[in-house]
Each structure stands twice: as C-alpha cells, then as structure tokens.
C-alpha positions as CSV (number, residue, x, y, z in Angstrom):
1,M,0.0,0.0,0.0
2,L,0.9,3.7,-0.4
3,T,0.1,6.0,2.5
4,R,1.2,9.2,4.1
5,G,2.6,10.1,7.5
6,Y,0.2,11.8,10.0
7,N,0.7,14.1,12.9
8,S,-0.9,11.9,15.5
9,T,-1.4,8.1,15.9
10,N,-5.2,8.5,15.9
11,E,-5.0,9.4,12.2
12,Y,-3.8,5.9,11.4
13,N,-7.1,4.4,12.4
14,K,-8.1,3.7,8.8
15,L,-4.8,2.0,8.0
16,I,-5.0,-0.1,11.2
17,K,-8.5,-1.2,10.4
18,R,-7.3,-2.2,6.9
19,N,-4.5,-4.2,8.5
20,K,-6.8,-6.0,10.9
21,H,-8.9,-7.2,8.0
22,I,-5.7,-8.5,6.4
23,V,-4.9,-10.4,9.6
24,A,-8.3,-12.1,9.5
25,N,-7.8,-13.1,5.8
26,L,-4.1,-14.2,5.7
27,V,-2.9,-17.7,6.5
28,D,0.8,-17.3,5.8
29,T,1.8,-14.4,8.1
30,S,5.4,-14.6,6.9
31,I,4.3,-12.8,3.8
32,D,5.8,-9.2,3.7
33,I,3.2,-6.4,4.2
34,L,4.8,-3.4,2.5
35,I,3.8,0.1,3.6
36,C,5.2,2.6,1.2
37,H,5.4,6.2,2.4
38,E,7.2,9.5,1.6
39,G,9.7,9.1,4.4
40,N,7.3,10.8,6.8
41,I,6.1,8.0,9.0
42,T,8.2,8.4,12.1
43,E,9.8,5.4,13.9
44,E,7.5,6.0,16.8
45,H,4.4,5.9,14.5
46,Q,5.8,2.8,12.8
47,S,6.1,1.0,16.1
48,Y,2.6,2.0,17.0
49,I,1.2,0.6,13.8
50,M,3.1,-2.6,14.2
51,R,1.9,-3.1,17.8
52,E,-1.8,-2.9,16.6
53,T,-1.3,-5.9,14.4
54,P,1.8,-7.8,15.7
55,E,0.8,-10.9,13.6
56,L,1.8,-9.1,10.4
57,N,5.3,-9.0,9.0
58,M,5.3,-5.3,8.2
59,R,8.0,-3.5,6.3
60,F,8.0,0.3,5.9
61,V,9.4,1.4,2.6
62,D,10.6,5.0,2.1
63,I,9.8,5.8,-1.6
64,S,10.8,9.5,-1.5
65,N,13.9,8.8,-3.7
66,I,12.0,6.9,-6.4
67,A,8.6,8.7,-6.6
68,F,6.8,12.0,-6.1
69,Q,9.5,13.7,-8.2
70,T,9.8,17.4,-7.6
71,C,10.3,18.2,-11.3
72,K,6.7,17.0,-11.9
73,K,5.4,20.0,-9.9
74,D,6.4,22.2,-12.8
75,V,4.2,20.4,-15.3
76,I,1.4,22.7,-16.4
77,V,-2.0,21.1,-15.6
78,T,-4.4,21.4,-18.5
79,D,-7.2,18.9,-17.4
80,A,-9.0,17.9,-14.2
81,D,-7.5,20.6,-12.1
82,T,-9.6,19.6,-9.1
83,F,-7.1,16.7,-8.6
84,N,-4.1,18.0,-6.6
85,I,-0.5,17.1,-7.2
86,G,-0.6,14.5,-4.4
87,Y,-3.3,12.5,-6.3
88,R,-1.3,12.8,-9.6
89,H,1.8,11.5,-7.7
90,M,-0.3,8.6,-6.5
91,C,-1.4,7.7,-10.1
92,S,2.2,7.9,-11.2
93,F,3.4,5.8,-8.4
94,W,1.1,2.9,-9.1
95,F,2.0,2.8,-12.8
96,V,5.5,4.3,-13.3
97,N,7.4,4.4,-10.0
98,F,6.6,1.5,-7.7
99,W,8.8,-1.0,-9.4
100,D,11.9,0.1,-7.6
101,A,10.2,-0.5,-4.3
102,V,9.4,-4.2,-5.1
103,K,12.5,-5.3,-6.9
104,E,12.9,-8.4,-4.7
105,Y,9.3,-9.7,-5.2
106,D,7.6,-11.6,-8.0
107,R,4.0,-11.2,-7.0
108,L,2.2,-8.3,-5.4
109,L,-1.3,-7.7,-4.1
110,R,-2.2,-4.0,-3.7
111,I,-4.7,-3.3,-1.0
112,D,-5.3,0.4,-0.5
113,E,-5.7,2.1,2.9
114,D,-9.5,2.5,2.6
115,C,-10.2,-1.1,1.5
116,Y,-11.5,-3.6,4.1
117,I,-11.3,-7.1,2.7
118,D,-13.2,-10.3,3.1
119,F,-11.3,-12.8,0.9
120,N,-8.4,-15.3,1.1
121,I,-5.2,-13.4,0.3
122,D,-3.1,-16.6,0.0
123,A,-5.4,-17.9,-2.7
124,I,-5.0,-14.7,-4.8
125,L,-1.2,-14.8,-4.5
126,S,-1.3,-18.5,-5.5
127,D,-3.6,-17.6,-8.5
128,L,-0.9,-15.2,-9.7
129,N,1.2,-18.2,-10.7
130,T,-1.2,-18.6,-13.7
131,H,-2.7,-15.1,-14.2
132,T,-0.8,-11.9,-14.8
133,F,-3.5,-9.6,-13.4
134,I,-6.3,-10.3,-10.9
135,V,-9.1,-7.9,-9.7
136,G,-12.5,-7.9,-8.2
137,R,-14.2,-5.8,-10.9
138,L,-13.7,-3.6,-13.9
139,S,-14.5,0.1,-14.0
140,D,-15.0,2.7,-16.6
141,D,-13.2,6.0,-16.3
142,A,-14.3,9.5,-17.2
143,E,-13.3,11.1,-20.5
144,F,-12.2,14.3,-18.8
145,V,-9.4,12.5,-17.1
146,T,-8.4,10.3,-20.1
147,R,-8.4,12.8,-22.9
148,G,-5.9,11.6,-25.6
149,L,-5.0,8.4,-23.8
150,N,-6.3,6.0,-26.5
151,C,-4.7,8.1,-29.2
152,F,-1.4,7.9,-27.3
153,S,-1.8,4.1,-27.1
154,L,-2.7,3.7,-30.8
155,D,0.3,5.8,-31.8
156,F,2.4,3.5,-29.7
157,V,0.8,0.4,-31.2
158,N,1.3,1.7,-34.8
159,R,5.0,1.9,-34.2
160,Y,5.0,-1.8,-33.3
161,T,2.7,-3.0,-36.0
162,N,4.5,-6.3,-36.3
163,I,3.4,-7.1,-32.7
164,F,-0.1,-5.6,-32.6
165,T,-1.5,-6.9,-35.8
166,F,-5.2,-7.0,-34.8
167,K,-5.5,-4.0,-32.5
168,K,-3.7,-1.2,-34.2
169,N,-6.9,0.6,-35.3
170,D,-9.0,0.1,-32.2
171,V,-10.7,2.8,-30.2
172,K,-10.8,1.6,-26.7
173,K,-13.3,3.0,-24.2
174,P,-11.6,4.5,-21.1
175,G,-11.4,2.1,-18.2
176,G,-9.7,-0.9,-16.8
177,P,-9.2,-2.9,-13.6
178,Y,-10.5,-1.4,-10.4
179,T,-7.0,-0.9,-9.1
180,N,-7.5,-0.1,-5.4
181,I,-7.2,-3.9,-5.0
182,I,-5.2,-5.6,-7.8
183,G,-2.9,-8.6,-8.0
184,L,0.1,-8.3,-10.2
185,S,2.5,-11.0,-11.5
186,L,5.5,-8.7,-11.3
187,D,8.0,-11.1,-12.9
188,R,5.8,-11.5,-16.0
189,I,5.1,-7.8,-16.3
190,R,8.7,-6.9,-15.8
191,S,9.9,-9.2,-18.5
192,N,7.7,-7.7,-21.2
193,D,9.9,-5.2,-23.1
194,I,7.0,-3.6,-24.9
195,F,5.3,-2.8,-21.6
196,Q,8.6,-1.2,-20.3
197,K,8.8,1.0,-23.5
198,Y,5.1,2.0,-23.0
199,R,5.7,2.8,-19.3
200,E,8.7,4.9,-20.1
201,E,6.9,6.8,-22.8
202,I,4.0,7.5,-20.5
203,D,6.4,8.9,-17.9
204,R,8.2,11.1,-20.5
205,S,4.8,12.4,-21.8
206,N,4.0,13.9,-18.4
207,M,0.3,13.2,-19.1
208,I,-0.3,11.7,-15.7
209,Y,0.4,15.1,-14.4
210,E,-0.9,17.4,-17.2
211,R,-4.2,15.5,-17.9
212,R,-4.5,13.3,-14.8
213,W,-4.3,10.0,-16.6
214,G,-4.9,7.5,-13.8
215,D,-3.4,4.1,-13.1
216,L,-6.8,2.5,-13.7
217,P,-7.1,3.4,-17.4
218,L,-3.4,3.1,-17.9
219,W,-3.5,-0.6,-16.8
220,G,-6.6,-1.0,-18.9
221,E,-4.7,0.1,-22.0
222,V,-1.7,-2.1,-21.1
223,I,-3.8,-5.2,-20.6
224,Y,-5.9,-4.7,-23.7
225,Y,-3.1,-3.7,-26.1
226,I,0.1,-5.4,-24.7
227,F,-0.7,-8.4,-22.5
228,G,-4.2,-9.4,-23.8
229,D,-7.5,-9.7,-22.0
230,D,-6.9,-13.4,-21.3
231,T,-4.1,-12.4,-18.9
232,L,-6.7,-10.7,-16.6
233,K,-8.9,-12.6,-14.2
234,V,-11.9,-10.8,-12.7
235,D,-12.5,-12.8,-9.5
236,K,-15.9,-12.2,-8.0
237,G,-14.7,-13.8,-4.8
238,I,-12.6,-10.7,-4.1
239,R,-15.0,-9.0,-1.7
240,Y,-14.3,-5.8,0.1
241,V,-15.6,-2.4,1.1
242,H,-14.0,0.5,-0.7
243,E,-14.7,3.2,1.9
244,S,-13.8,6.4,0.0
245,H,-16.2,5.4,-2.8
246,G,-18.9,4.1,-0.4
247,M,-18.9,0.9,-2.4
248,Q,-19.2,-2.8,-1.5
249,V,-17.3,-4.8,-4.2
250,N,-18.8,-8.2,-4.8
C-alpha cells in the first residue's frame, strides 16, 4: 500500500482497520506487508502501527527517492485541475514508479488504505502463478481524465505493428481494472519489453500530471493492447468495502 505520515497516531485508524482485515484473511503471516510512504512515518508511529497488528510482517518502505518527483510539480496542468499534485503523484506511483520498491518480489497484491477485505489473500497470490492480473471488478473512467490516452496508445501500437496486428486501429473505451485492489504477477510484467517501453513513454509524456491519466485506465490500456484480455482474471470472490467510494465490491 501507499500511505502518508500523519501528525498523530489517531490518524492511522483507517490504516490499522485495513491491517486488521488482512490479519483475518491471511494464513501465511510470513508474507511481507509493505507500507510505502514518503519518508514521513516516524519510527514512533511505525512502532505504534506494528503493535496494533503484531501478527503481520510489516516493512515500511521510504519511496521519497523513487517517486513523487519534484520536477513534476512544474508540469502545467491542463485537465482535471480539481485533482491535486498528491493525487497525480499517486497515479504515477502505481504505474510508473513503484517498481523500484518491489524489486525483490515476483508477486504483489495491492490493498489500498481505505479497503476492508473479506477474501483469502493466500489464494489470490497463488492464483498469480497462472494469471498476470487479478481484480475484483472492472471500471469505466471519465473522459475528462483520459483525454488523448487512447490516441497515445494507438500511436504507440502503430509503431510496433509487427506485434499488434489486430488492435492497431481500435478505439478503446476509457477504463480498466478497479486498481484499489489488484494482484500483479510482477515477474511476467517486468519481463515484457514492450510494456517497459510504454511505461517509459507515459512517464516522459507527463500526461499523468498534465491531464491526470490515472493508473486504472493506464493498466486498462496495457492489458488490452500489450498483454491481452486473457491475462486478466476478474474474481468475484474478491469481496471488500472501498470506503472512500462508499462501495461494496462483490
């Protein structure tokens, strides 16, 4: 997960509630629970969080040197200006930047801070041996935060026409996996050179910051054009409450 540091321990209530749901749904408690932050969760606060769920093997990962780049603050925002720089940083982290934080892992299950789960985590991680992506549901995304994204993808596809024979003229509706909880087969994704080129071009374009292209539609483009829809499993057994959207998933 990616979170922020707070001023008082009371402000970690949501994170701790999320962790307690993980305790109730995890068999192999040796699995690392990564909490990525901007270097602003103090050691005192880290100890407090760990004491609340001592069953979990928590690791706090300072991502301030690999994400939330200060140079991105100079990008001129053209679209969706109600989303602040912190939100755009988050979108960039979950598509462009998080890779350096998980170099030693081959599978990852993202569970956001406001997601309270009711499904077997071990089973999802095991399922990532055969699927590249696993989510509980798909979601559309709004046109005002995806302007130009499909054109960008099609331009990319047309430069690799020997690979994308059947999809080079497609117009894809904005959307993709509901990424607040998503399982990723990191080793399969890492080893795909075309994905790496796409990710690098997205980063260089600055469109995550200029137009607020989110990680949800970006992963949707990647799955559709690069990996193929058959690499994605939509698992209705992934049940959880997504609190910030007031939504019960499955």
